[in-house]
C-alpha atoms as a printed R data frame, in Angstrom:
    type eleno elety resid chain resno       x       y       z
1   ATOM     1    CA   UNK     A     1  83.635  11.724 -55.618
2   ATOM     2    CA   UNK     A     2  82.085  10.327 -58.646
3   ATOM     3    CA   UNK     A     3  78.058  10.331 -59.096
4   ATOM     4    CA   UNK     A     4  77.867   6.733 -59.220
5   ATOM     5    CA   UNK     A     5  79.469   6.056 -56.165
6   ATOM     6    CA   UNK     A     6  77.721   8.911 -54.221
7   ATOM     7    CA   UNK     A     7  74.231   7.343 -55.379
8   ATOM     8    CA   UNK     A     8  75.508   4.014 -54.085
9   ATOM     9    CA   UNK     A     9  76.360   5.126 -50.591
10  ATOM    10    CA   UNK     A    10  72.984   7.093 -50.453
11  ATOM    11    CA   UNK     A    11  71.062   3.981 -51.114
12  ATOM    12    CA   UNK     A    12  73.340   2.148 -48.305
13  ATOM    13    CA   UNK     A    13  72.387   4.992 -45.700
14  ATOM    14    CA   UNK     A    14  68.725   4.887 -46.756
15  ATOM    15    CA   UNK     A    15  68.628   1.101 -46.017
16  ATOM    16    CA   UNK     A    16  70.387   1.304 -43.062
17  ATOM    17    CA   UNK     A    17  67.788   3.994 -41.865
18  ATOM    18    CA   UNK     A    18  64.709   1.813 -42.886
19  ATOM    19    CA   UNK     A    19  66.244  -1.139 -41.251
20  ATOM    20    CA   UNK     A    20  66.829   0.719 -37.807
21  ATOM    21    CA   UNK     A    21  63.576   2.434 -38.053
22  ATOM    22    CA   UNK     A    22  61.604  -0.907 -38.320
23  ATOM    23    CA   UNK     A    23  60.268  -2.066 -34.842
24  ATOM    24    CA   UNK     A    24  57.170  -2.085 -32.679
25  ATOM    25    CA   UNK     A    25  53.855  -0.708 -33.967
26  ATOM    26    CA   UNK     A    26  52.458   2.267 -32.438
27  ATOM    27    CA   UNK     A    27  50.430   0.998 -29.605
28  ATOM    28    CA   UNK     A    28  47.760   3.825 -30.194
29  ATOM    29    CA   UNK     A    29  47.214   3.078 -33.838
30  ATOM    30    CA   UNK     A    30  43.600   2.673 -35.359
31  ATOM    31    CA   UNK     A    31  42.501  -1.047 -36.489
32  ATOM    32    CA   UNK     A    32  40.469  -0.855 -39.560
33  ATOM    33    CA   UNK     A    33  37.809  -3.373 -38.356
34  ATOM    34    CA   UNK     A    34  37.373  -1.614 -35.167
35  ATOM    35    CA   UNK     A    35  37.405   2.103 -36.213
36  ATOM    36    CA   UNK     A    36  33.783   2.987 -34.589
37  ATOM    37    CA   UNK     A    37  35.040   1.586 -31.105
38  ATOM    38    CA   UNK     A    38  38.402   3.561 -31.516
39  ATOM    39    CA   UNK     A    39  36.534   6.971 -32.334
40  ATOM    40    CA   UNK     A    40  34.478   6.322 -29.374
41  ATOM    41    CA   UNK     A    41  37.386   6.948 -27.371
42  ATOM    42    CA   UNK     A    42  38.183  10.224 -28.444
43  ATOM    43    CA   UNK     A    43  35.979  13.188 -26.526
44  ATOM    44    CA   UNK     A    44  35.542  14.968 -30.064
45  ATOM    45    CA   UNK     A    45  33.578  12.025 -31.511
46  ATOM    46    CA   UNK     A    46  31.965  10.402 -28.485
47  ATOM    47    CA   UNK     A    47  28.081   9.947 -28.755
48  ATOM    48    CA   UNK     A    48  27.752   8.709 -25.105
49  ATOM    49    CA   UNK     A    49  29.684   9.775 -22.434
50  ATOM    50    CA   UNK     A    50  31.061   7.158 -19.646
51  ATOM    51    CA   UNK     A    51  29.187   6.962 -16.626
52  ATOM    52    CA   UNK     A    52  32.370   7.973 -14.480
53  ATOM    53    CA   UNK     A    53  35.185   9.981 -15.757
54  ATOM    54    CA   UNK     A    54  38.417   8.720 -14.355
55  ATOM    55    CA   UNK     A    55  41.195  11.445 -15.119
56  ATOM    56    CA   UNK     A    56  43.665   8.351 -15.234
57  ATOM    57    CA   UNK     A    57  41.779   6.343 -17.791
58  ATOM    58    CA   UNK     A    58  40.063   9.174 -19.579
59  ATOM    59    CA   UNK     A    59  42.692  12.074 -19.017
60  ATOM    60    CA   UNK     A    60  41.491  13.887 -22.430
61  ATOM    61    CA   UNK     A    61  37.786  13.726 -21.379
62  ATOM    62    CA   UNK     A    62  38.660  14.943 -17.759
63  ATOM    63    CA   UNK     A    63  40.364  17.954 -19.242
64  ATOM    64    CA   UNK     A    64  37.661  18.629 -21.658
65  ATOM    65    CA   UNK     A    65  35.027  18.608 -18.649
66  ATOM    66    CA   UNK     A    66  37.113  20.688 -16.782
67  ATOM    67    CA   UNK     A    67  37.259  23.497 -19.561
68  ATOM    68    CA   UNK     A    68  33.533  23.114 -20.052
69  ATOM    69    CA   UNK     A    69  32.620  23.425 -16.093
70  ATOM    70    CA   UNK     A    70  35.559  26.066 -15.614
71  ATOM    71    CA   UNK     A    71  35.190  27.672 -12.193
72  ATOM    72    CA   UNK     A    72  35.969  31.052 -13.939
73  ATOM    73    CA   UNK     A    73  32.895  30.766 -15.891
74  ATOM    74    CA   UNK     A    74  30.076  32.762 -14.331
75  ATOM    75    CA   UNK     A    75  27.481  30.882 -12.270
76  ATOM    76    CA   UNK     A    76  24.908  31.324 -14.827
77  ATOM    77    CA   UNK     A    77  27.260  29.757 -17.670
78  ATOM    78    CA   UNK     A    78  28.023  26.688 -15.568
79  ATOM    79    CA   UNK     A    79  24.181  26.206 -14.634
80  ATOM    80    CA   UNK     A    80  23.284  26.479 -18.491
81  ATOM    81    CA   UNK     A    81  26.323  23.642 -19.232
82  ATOM    82    CA   UNK     A    82  24.691  21.500 -16.792
83  ATOM    83    CA   UNK     A    83  21.152  22.242 -17.788
84  ATOM    84    CA   UNK     A    84  22.272  21.078 -21.512
85  ATOM    85    CA   UNK     A    85  24.071  18.024 -20.034
86  ATOM    86    CA   UNK     A    86  20.867  17.139 -18.203
87  ATOM    87    CA   UNK     A    87  18.761  17.485 -21.379
88  ATOM    88    CA   UNK     A    88  21.090  15.146 -23.287
89  ATOM    89    CA   UNK     A    89  20.627  12.517 -20.425
90  ATOM    90    CA   UNK     A    90  16.898  12.942 -20.557
91  ATOM    91    CA   UNK     A    91  16.581  12.383 -24.242
92  ATOM    92    CA   UNK     A    92  18.823   9.082 -23.828
93  ATOM    93    CA   UNK     A    93  16.126   8.457 -20.915
94  ATOM    94    CA   UNK     A    94  19.071   8.440 -18.571
95  ATOM    95    CA   UNK     A    95  16.791  10.106 -15.973
96  ATOM    96    CA   UNK     A    96  19.129   9.274 -12.877
97  ATOM    97    CA   UNK     A    97  21.869  11.188 -14.655
98  ATOM    98    CA   UNK     A    98  19.686  13.906 -15.877
99  ATOM    99    CA   UNK     A    99  18.532  14.386 -12.049
100 ATOM   100    CA   UNK     A   100  22.071  14.596 -10.955
101 ATOM   101    CA   UNK     A   101  23.092  17.126 -13.832
102 ATOM   102    CA   UNK     A   102  20.095  19.583 -13.070
103 ATOM   103    CA   UNK     A   103  21.252  19.441  -9.268
104 ATOM   104    CA   UNK     A   104  24.536  20.198 -10.162
105 ATOM   105    CA   UNK     A   105  23.161  23.400 -12.084
106 ATOM   106    CA   UNK     A   106  20.868  24.184  -9.167
107 ATOM   107    CA   UNK     A   107  23.847  24.248  -6.948
108 ATOM   108    CA   UNK     A   108  25.447  27.164  -9.009
109 ATOM   109    CA   UNK     A   109  22.865  29.599  -7.296
110 ATOM   110    CA   UNK     A   110  22.680  31.875 -10.433
111 ATOM   111    CA   UNK     A   111  20.768  34.895 -10.334
112 ATOM   112    CA   UNK     A   112  18.633  33.918 -13.321
113 ATOM   113    CA   UNK     A   113  15.090  33.134 -12.043
114 ATOM   114    CA   UNK     A   114  13.980  31.626 -15.210
115 ATOM   115    CA   UNK     A   115  17.246  29.370 -15.646
116 ATOM   116    CA   UNK     A   116  16.545  28.279 -12.004
117 ATOM   117    CA   UNK     A   117  12.749  27.625 -12.867
118 ATOM   118    CA   UNK     A   118  13.707  25.427 -15.860
119 ATOM   119    CA   UNK     A   119  16.524  23.395 -13.948
120 ATOM   120    CA   UNK     A   120  13.807  22.865 -11.305
121 ATOM   121    CA   UNK     A   121  10.970  21.804 -13.847
122 ATOM   122    CA   UNK     A   122  13.212  19.680 -16.040
123 ATOM   123    CA   UNK     A   123  14.228  17.617 -12.945
124 ATOM   124    CA   UNK     A   124  10.724  17.560 -11.829
125 ATOM   125    CA   UNK     A   125  10.268  15.623 -15.386
126 ATOM   126    CA   UNK     A   126  13.253  13.444 -14.712
127 ATOM   127    CA   UNK     A   127  11.850  12.578 -10.969
128 ATOM   128    CA   UNK     A   128   8.385  12.099 -12.477
129 ATOM   129    CA   UNK     A   129   9.607   9.352 -14.977
130 ATOM   130    CA   UNK     A   130  11.742   7.972 -12.055
131 ATOM   131    CA   UNK     A   131   8.369   7.496 -10.165
132 ATOM   132    CA   UNK     A   132   9.705  10.059  -7.454
133 ATOM   133    CA   UNK     A   133   6.266  12.054  -7.601
134 ATOM   134    CA   UNK     A   134   6.428  13.876  -4.568
135 ATOM   135    CA   UNK     A   135   9.935  14.906  -5.076
136 ATOM   136    CA   UNK     A   136   9.027  16.076  -8.869
137 ATOM   137    CA   UNK     A   137   6.048  18.005  -7.082
138 ATOM   138    CA   UNK     A   138   8.431  19.971  -4.755
139 ATOM   139    CA   UNK     A   139  10.398  20.873  -7.810
140 ATOM   140    CA   UNK     A   140   7.774  22.397  -9.855
141 ATOM   141    CA   UNK     A   141   6.580  24.329  -6.721
142 ATOM   142    CA   UNK     A   142  10.033  25.760  -6.367
143 ATOM   143    CA   UNK     A   143   9.760  26.473 -10.160
144 ATOM   144    CA   UNK     A   144   6.565  28.285  -9.628
145 ATOM   145    CA   UNK     A   145   7.949  30.365  -6.721
146 ATOM   146    CA   UNK     A   146  10.912  31.733  -9.261
147 ATOM   147    CA   UNK     A   147   8.462  31.966 -12.291
148 ATOM   148    CA   UNK     A   148   4.563  31.717 -11.496
149 ATOM   149    CA   UNK     A   149   3.439  31.485 -15.078
150 ATOM   150    CA   UNK     A   150   5.800  29.072 -16.158
151 ATOM   151    CA   UNK     A   151   3.395  26.740 -18.027
152 ATOM   152    CA   UNK     A   152   5.809  23.679 -18.358
153 ATOM   153    CA   UNK     A   153   5.901  23.582 -14.311
154 ATOM   154    CA   UNK     A   154   2.001  24.041 -14.043
155 ATOM   155    CA   UNK     A   155   1.517  21.242 -16.336
156 ATOM   156    CA   UNK     A   156   4.008  18.932 -14.585
157 ATOM   157    CA   UNK     A   157   2.484  20.012 -11.193
158 ATOM   158    CA   UNK     A   158  -0.989  18.997 -12.478
159 ATOM   159    CA   UNK     A   159   0.203  15.606 -13.585
160 ATOM   160    CA   UNK     A   160   1.978  15.185 -10.332
161 ATOM   161    CA   UNK     A   161  -1.276  15.715  -8.366
162 ATOM   162    CA   UNK     A   162  -3.318  13.488 -10.390
163 ATOM   163    CA   UNK     A   163  -0.789  10.652  -9.859
164 ATOM   164    CA   UNK     A   164  -0.818  11.389  -6.103
165 ATOM   165    CA   UNK     A   165  -4.786  11.465  -5.843
166 ATOM   166    CA   UNK     A   166  -4.932  14.980  -5.077
167 ATOM   167    CA   UNK     A   167  -7.653  15.649  -7.623
168 ATOM   168    CA   UNK     A   168  -9.025  18.860  -6.361
169 ATOM   169    CA   UNK     A   169  -5.471  20.358  -6.249
170 ATOM   170    CA   UNK     A   170  -4.819  18.909  -9.856
171 ATOM   171    CA   UNK     A   171  -8.023  21.028 -11.057
172 ATOM   172    CA   UNK     A   172  -6.777  24.030  -9.576
173 ATOM   173    CA   UNK     A   173  -3.248  23.773 -11.191
174 ATOM   174    CA   UNK     A   174  -4.930  22.928 -14.485
175 ATOM   175    CA   UNK     A   175  -7.393  26.116 -13.975
176 ATOM   176    CA   UNK     A   176  -4.032  28.140 -13.188
177 ATOM   177    CA   UNK     A   177  -2.325  26.825 -16.685
178 ATOM   178    CA   UNK     A   178  -5.355  27.376 -18.952
179 ATOM   179    CA   UNK     A   179  -5.673  30.895 -17.744
180 ATOM   180    CA   UNK     A   180  -2.371  31.247 -19.438
181 ATOM   181    CA   UNK     A   181  -2.976  28.718 -22.455
182 ATOM   182    CA   UNK     A   182  -6.736  27.879 -22.884
183 ATOM   183    CA   UNK     A   183  -5.937  25.422 -25.592
184 ATOM   184    CA   UNK     A   184  -3.224  23.692 -23.790
185 ATOM   185    CA   UNK     A   185  -4.047  19.739 -24.527
186 ATOM   186    CA   UNK     A   186  -2.635  17.936 -21.515
187 ATOM   187    CA   UNK     A   187  -4.014  20.627 -18.974
188 ATOM   188    CA   UNK     A   188  -7.521  19.989 -20.859
189 ATOM   189    CA   UNK     A   189  -7.329  16.200 -20.600
190 ATOM   190    CA   UNK     A   190  -5.772  16.125 -17.029
191 ATOM   191    CA   UNK     A   191  -8.561  18.748 -15.712
192 ATOM   192    CA   UNK     A   192 -11.413  16.346 -17.400
193 ATOM   193    CA   UNK     A   193  -9.846  13.251 -15.943
194 ATOM   194    CA   UNK     A   194  -9.043  14.638 -12.179
195 ATOM   195    CA   UNK     A   195 -12.378  16.549 -12.150
196 ATOM   196    CA   UNK     A   196 -14.214  13.324 -12.811
197 ATOM   197    CA   UNK     A   197 -12.216  11.362 -10.342
198 ATOM   198    CA   UNK     A   198 -12.606  14.026  -7.799
199 ATOM   199    CA   UNK     A   199 -16.573  13.493  -7.981
200 ATOM   200    CA   UNK     A   200 -16.311   9.935  -7.876
201 ATOM   201    CA   UNK     A   201 -14.107  10.394  -4.677
202 ATOM   202    CA   UNK     A   202 -16.642  12.999  -3.218
203 ATOM   203    CA   UNK     A   203 -19.626  10.406  -4.110
204 ATOM   204    CA   UNK     A   204 -17.769   7.502  -2.286
205 ATOM   205    CA   UNK     A   205 -16.903   9.478   0.848
206 ATOM   206    CA   UNK     A   206 -20.748  10.525   0.995
207 ATOM   207    CA   UNK     A   207 -21.750   6.894   0.875
208 ATOM   208    CA   UNK     A   208 -19.040   5.761   3.358
209 ATOM   209    CA   UNK     A   209 -20.599   8.433   5.942
210 ATOM   210    CA   UNK     A   210 -23.878   7.431   5.256
211 ATOM   211    CA   UNK     A   211 -22.770   3.740   5.936
212 ATOM   212    CA   UNK     A   212 -21.088   4.480   8.777
213 ATOM   213    CA   UNK     A   213 -23.933   6.571  10.208
214 ATOM   214    CA   UNK     A   214 -26.431   3.686   9.647
215 ATOM   215    CA   UNK     A   215 -23.977   1.313  11.304
216 ATOM   216    CA   UNK     A   216 -23.950   3.445  14.191
217 ATOM   217    CA   UNK     A   217 -27.475   3.807  14.572
218 ATOM   218    CA   UNK     A   218 -28.197   0.062  14.203
219 ATOM   219    CA   UNK     A   219 -25.422  -0.417  16.586
220 ATOM   220    CA   UNK     A   220 -27.138   1.966  19.028
221 ATOM   221    CA   UNK     A   221 -30.510   0.093  18.614
222 ATOM   222    CA   UNK     A   222 -28.657  -3.346  19.161
223 ATOM   223    CA   UNK     A   223 -27.375  -1.977  22.442
224 ATOM   224    CA   UNK     A   224 -30.379  -0.643  23.743
225 ATOM   225    CA   UNK     A   225 -32.155  -3.913  23.044
226 ATOM   226    CA   UNK     A   226 -29.430  -5.848  24.460
227 ATOM   227    CA   UNK     A   227 -29.609  -3.354  27.724
228 ATOM   228    CA   UNK     A   228 -33.133  -3.781  28.081
229 ATOM   229    CA   UNK     A   229 -32.968  -7.289  28.170
230 ATOM   230    CA   UNK     A   230 -30.105  -7.172  31.131
231 ATOM   231    CA   UNK     A   231 -27.867  -9.647  29.012
232 ATOM   232    CA   UNK     A   232 -24.307 -10.170  30.361
233 ATOM   233    CA   UNK     A   233 -21.777  -9.354  27.934
234 ATOM   234    CA   UNK     A   234 -17.962 -10.002  28.408
235 ATOM   235    CA   UNK     A   235 -15.100  -9.179  26.195
236 ATOM   236    CA   UNK     A   236 -13.314 -12.107  24.523
237 ATOM   237    CA   UNK     A   237  -9.859 -11.042  25.812
238 ATOM   238    CA   UNK     A   238  -8.554 -13.290  28.451
239 ATOM   239    CA   UNK     A   239  -8.576 -12.141  31.704
240 ATOM   240    CA   UNK     A   240 -11.265  -9.571  31.277
241 ATOM   241    CA   UNK     A   241 -13.909  -9.730  33.979
242 ATOM   242    CA   UNK     A   242 -16.077  -6.881  32.914
243 ATOM   243    CA   UNK     A   243 -20.024  -7.547  32.132
244 ATOM   244    CA   UNK     A   244 -22.602  -5.365  30.537
245 ATOM   245    CA   UNK     A   245 -23.413  -3.780  33.905
246 ATOM   246    CA   UNK     A   246 -19.966  -2.422  34.432
247 ATOM   247    CA   UNK     A   247 -18.960  -1.910  30.879
248 ATOM   248    CA   UNK     A   248 -19.371   1.834  29.482
249 ATOM   249    CA   UNK     A   249 -21.549   2.560  26.319
250 ATOM   250    CA   UNK     A   250 -18.420   3.223  24.258
251 ATOM   251    CA   UNK     A   251 -16.675  -0.017  25.129
252 ATOM   252    CA   UNK     A   252 -20.272  -1.984  24.447
253 ATOM   253    CA   UNK     A   253 -20.332  -0.062  21.031
254 ATOM   254    CA   UNK     A   254 -16.875  -1.470  20.158
255 ATOM   255    CA   UNK     A   255 -17.632  -5.037  21.035
256 ATOM   256    CA   UNK     A   256 -20.797  -4.612  18.865
257 ATOM   257    CA   UNK     A   257 -18.504  -3.505  15.800
258 ATOM   258    CA   UNK     A   258 -16.405  -7.067  16.343
259 ATOM   259    CA   UNK     A   259 -17.627 -10.158  14.424
260 ATOM   260    CA   UNK     A   260 -17.075 -13.458  15.815
261 ATOM   261    CA   UNK     A   261 -14.738 -16.023  13.963
262 ATOM   262    CA   UNK     A   262 -17.607 -17.238  11.696
263 ATOM   263    CA   UNK     A   263 -18.226 -13.577  10.658
264 ATOM   264    CA   UNK     A   264 -21.665 -13.269  12.324
265 ATOM   265    CA   UNK     A   265 -22.925 -10.735  15.076
266 ATOM   266    CA   UNK     A   266 -26.375 -10.195  16.818
267 ATOM   267    CA   UNK     A   267 -28.995  -8.366  14.841
268 ATOM   268    CA   UNK     A   268 -32.117  -6.572  15.734
269 ATOM   269    CA   UNK     A   269 -35.412  -6.366  13.419
270 ATOM   270    CA   UNK     A   270 -37.876  -3.578  12.861
271 ATOM   271    CA   UNK     A   271 -39.872  -4.605  15.816
272 ATOM   272    CA   UNK     A   272 -36.820  -4.409  18.166
273 ATOM   273    CA   UNK     A   273 -36.320  -8.034  18.393
274 ATOM   274    CA   UNK     A   274 -32.842  -9.892  18.945
275 ATOM   275    CA   UNK     A   275 -31.291 -12.645  16.712
276 ATOM   276    CA   UNK     A   276 -27.973 -14.091  18.054
277 ATOM   277    CA   UNK     A   277 -25.077 -16.324  16.378
278 ATOM   278    CA   UNK     A   278 -25.009 -19.352  19.012
279 ATOM   279    CA   UNK     A   279 -22.730 -22.244  19.151
280 ATOM   280    CA   UNK     A   280 -23.429 -25.723  20.216
281 ATOM   281    CA   UNK     A   281 -20.579 -27.696  21.460
282 ATOM   282    CA   UNK     A   282 -20.524 -31.585  21.737
283 ATOM   283    CA   UNK     A   283 -17.453 -32.388  24.102
284 ATOM   284    CA   UNK     A   284 -17.782 -36.176  23.567
285 ATOM   285    CA   UNK     A   285 -16.853 -36.049  19.744
286 ATOM   286    CA   UNK     A   286 -15.370 -32.553  19.869
287 ATOM   287    CA   UNK     A   287 -17.746 -31.404  17.297
288 ATOM   288    CA   UNK     A   288 -19.852 -28.216  17.024
289 ATOM   289    CA   UNK     A   289 -22.903 -26.711  15.364
290 ATOM   290    CA   UNK     A   290 -23.160 -23.010  14.537
291 ATOM   291    CA   UNK     A   291 -26.476 -21.117  13.929
292 ATOM   292    CA   UNK     A   292 -25.700 -17.722  12.576
293 ATOM   293    CA   UNK     A   293 -29.154 -16.330  13.664
294 ATOM   294    CA   UNK     A   294 -30.810 -18.040  16.559
295 ATOM   295    CA   UNK     A   295 -34.112 -15.883  17.319
296 ATOM   296    CA   UNK     A   296 -34.550 -14.918  21.042
297 ATOM   297    CA   UNK     A   297 -38.067 -16.372  20.932
298 ATOM   298    CA   UNK     A   298 -37.204 -19.502  19.378
299 ATOM   299    CA   UNK     A   299 -36.931 -22.621  21.660
300 ATOM   300    CA   UNK     A   300 -33.961 -24.937  22.175
301 ATOM   301    CA   UNK     A   301 -35.999 -28.014  21.783
302 ATOM   302    CA   UNK     A   302 -36.887 -26.609  18.254
303 ATOM   303    CA   UNK     A   303 -33.454 -26.142  17.118
304 ATOM   304    CA   UNK     A   304 -32.567 -29.665  18.426
305 ATOM   305    CA   UNK     A   305 -35.252 -31.139  16.350
306 ATOM   306    CA   UNK     A   306 -34.051 -29.460  13.306
307 ATOM   307    CA   UNK     A   307 -30.461 -30.295  13.908
308 ATOM   308    CA   UNK     A   308 -30.868 -34.109  14.788
309 ATOM   309    CA   UNK     A   309 -33.783 -34.587  12.233
310 ATOM   310    CA   UNK     A   310 -30.936 -36.909  10.695
311 ATOM   311    CA   UNK     A   311 -28.323 -38.384  12.542
312 ATOM   312    CA   UNK     A   312 -25.030 -36.612  12.204
313 ATOM   313    CA   UNK     A   313 -22.231 -38.595  10.564
314 ATOM   314    CA   UNK     A   314 -19.915 -38.140  13.578
315 ATOM   315    CA   UNK     A   315 -22.327 -39.891  15.868
316 ATOM   316    CA   UNK     A   316 -21.160 -43.403  15.291
317 ATOM   317    CA   UNK     A   317 -23.194 -45.211  17.840
318 ATOM   318    CA   UNK     A   318 -26.382 -43.235  16.727
319 ATOM   319    CA   UNK     A   319 -27.448 -41.995  20.315
320 ATOM   320    CA   UNK     A   320 -27.963 -38.320  19.435
321 ATOM   321    CA   UNK     A   321 -31.474 -37.665  19.387
322 ATOM   322    CA   UNK     A   322 -33.497 -34.328  20.147
323 ATOM   323    CA   UNK     A   323 -35.475 -36.154  22.888
324 ATOM   324    CA   UNK     A   324 -32.299 -37.565  24.783
325 ATOM   325    CA   UNK     A   325 -30.142 -34.472  24.968
326 ATOM   326    CA   UNK     A   326 -28.987 -32.201  27.570
327 ATOM   327    CA   UNK     A   327 -28.124 -28.353  27.201
328 ATOM   328    CA   UNK     A   328 -25.849 -26.724  29.525
329 ATOM   329    CA   UNK     A   329 -24.323 -23.197  29.715
330 ATOM   330    CA   UNK     A   330 -21.241 -22.638  31.986
331 ATOM   331    CA   UNK     A   331 -20.445 -20.013  34.347
332 ATOM   332    CA   UNK     A   332 -16.564 -19.921  33.891
333 ATOM   333    CA   UNK     A   333 -16.073 -17.392  36.836
334 ATOM   334    CA   UNK     A   334 -17.656 -20.110  39.121
335 ATOM   335    CA   UNK     A   335 -16.884 -23.118  37.368
336 ATOM   336    CA   UNK     A   336 -20.540 -24.102  37.101
337 ATOM   337    CA   UNK     A   337 -22.961 -25.652  34.742
338 ATOM   338    CA   UNK     A   338 -26.663 -24.613  34.544
339 ATOM   339    CA   UNK     A   339 -28.712 -26.919  32.796
340 ATOM   340    CA   UNK     A   340 -31.075 -25.481  30.040
341 ATOM   341    CA   UNK     A   341 -34.745 -26.624  29.886
342 ATOM   342    CA   UNK     A   342 -35.508 -27.736  26.553
343 ATOM   343    CA   UNK     A   343 -38.622 -25.673  26.072
344 ATOM   344    CA   UNK     A   344 -37.339 -22.465  27.156
345 ATOM   345    CA   UNK     A   345 -36.521 -19.519  24.795
346 ATOM   346    CA   UNK     A   346 -33.159 -18.226  24.149
347 ATOM   347    CA   UNK     A   347 -34.304 -15.060  25.458
348 ATOM   348    CA   UNK     A   348 -35.168 -16.558  28.890
349 ATOM   349    CA   UNK     A   349 -31.616 -18.164  29.127
350 ATOM   350    CA   UNK     A   350 -29.617 -14.978  28.412
351 ATOM   351    CA   UNK     A   351 -31.511 -13.456  31.108
352 ATOM   352    CA   UNK     A   352 -30.342 -15.658  33.662
353 ATOM   353    CA   UNK     A   353 -27.954 -13.731  36.144
354 ATOM   354    CA   UNK     A   354 -25.397 -16.441  35.819
355 ATOM   355    CA   UNK     A   355 -25.302 -16.534  32.093
356 ATOM   356    CA   UNK     A   356 -22.527 -14.469  30.359
357 ATOM   357    CA   UNK     A   357 -22.203 -13.966  26.632
358 ATOM   358    CA   UNK     A   358 -18.511 -13.982  25.363
359 ATOM   359    CA   UNK     A   359 -17.486 -12.488  22.015
360 ATOM   360    CA   UNK     A   360 -21.167 -11.536  21.233
361 ATOM   361    CA   UNK     A   361 -21.898 -15.475  20.751
362 ATOM   362    CA   UNK     A   362 -23.902 -17.600  23.367
363 ATOM   363    CA   UNK     A   363 -22.289 -21.075  23.918
364 ATOM   364    CA   UNK     A   364 -23.900 -24.106  25.148
365 ATOM   365    CA   UNK     A   365 -22.831 -27.772  25.754
366 ATOM   366    CA   UNK     A   366 -24.715 -30.681  24.629
367 ATOM   367    CA   UNK     A   367 -24.670 -34.155  25.748
368 ATOM   368    CA   UNK     A   368 -26.517 -37.284  25.760
369 ATOM   369    CA   UNK     A   369 -28.784 -37.846  28.812
370 ATOM   370    CA   UNK     A   370 -27.375 -40.346  31.206
371 ATOM   371    CA   UNK     A   371 -24.673 -41.415  28.696
372 ATOM   372    CA   UNK     A   372 -21.254 -43.119  30.296
373 ATOM   373    CA   UNK     A   373 -19.671 -40.116  28.593
374 ATOM   374    CA   UNK     A   374 -21.995 -37.642  30.111
375 ATOM   375    CA   UNK     A   375 -21.706 -39.017  33.488
376 ATOM   376    CA   UNK     A   376 -17.850 -38.942  33.565
377 ATOM   377    CA   UNK     A   377 -17.779 -35.310  31.976
378 ATOM   378    CA   UNK     A   378 -20.016 -33.936  34.369
379 ATOM   379    CA   UNK     A   379 -18.858 -35.623  37.247
380 ATOM   380    CA   UNK     A   380 -17.010 -33.130  39.944
381 ATOM   381    CA   UNK     A   381 -18.664 -30.191  38.244
382 ATOM   382    CA   UNK     A   382 -21.022 -28.055  40.184
383 ATOM   383    CA   UNK     A   383 -24.646 -28.740  38.639
384 ATOM   384    CA   UNK     A   384 -27.249 -26.156  39.272
């Protein structure tokens, strides 16, 4: 065959081959405008691993991970691999994944105490930043069991104790660490802060104990003054029928610690004289007056003169005057009303054998003498 004819046939064959070769493009090819995203899919070039590795979606990465953490490797090698993985996550501030990696490393139960101490300390750091302070403290304590002089564990433990307000323990941990490195900056700062807070806490505790003791002495003096006057105290709770004669000292002291709804309570002065919070009720208008400190030697008429020196705004008929008012206390057990003489003192009234003080607040009813409302209100009640 002549050469020109051979060249023509070759050209025809090449053209046919190119024609047949042309078809759908390779589905896995790179796109020039998306090369960074494409590289992120290749394990060798990844800058950040996916949160979950699905063998079906990422077979190459799953294979690579199985090689790295191959069960045929020694526990020490596997633990070190997980430690490095956790450190990478920690640098990325992905503390949850860091905790998971360090935990996996500890699960390998390698025989290297130093490596286990590091894994515990690193996990403590991740837990600390997650806000799991007690878990972090447990980790640093475990680290010190394996390596007592592990400075990083001691620093982290001191920070945990400070965060948990265990100031004395924080100082102790700092002292342990400063014996190893007397110039460790974090320990010096934490110790100074913890020591100051410890002193403040101790001072506050002393103040609280002194205040508690003072209140206890005041209550005991108040209780003795009330018992000396034979005032009948009853608890506020419905259904209770105990009085001061049957209630024990502890129960009475508990009652003295309770303030009434107005925030007041009886008090005793240096001369041993009592003042009481007193409530006046005006049933005709559903009104009331509260006196926070009614001295036991004060007369009822003196308080009425002061309260009704001017007409109250709710007295639409202008009939409430100190001179025409009647005061009563009620014996709820017998459903009896006892009239209070206007010139009697509070002490005299409270010493009446049928006067009972509920919720540490003597209560009195006030009505206008001989008014229509008073007659209707008092009708059918036992008057004493």
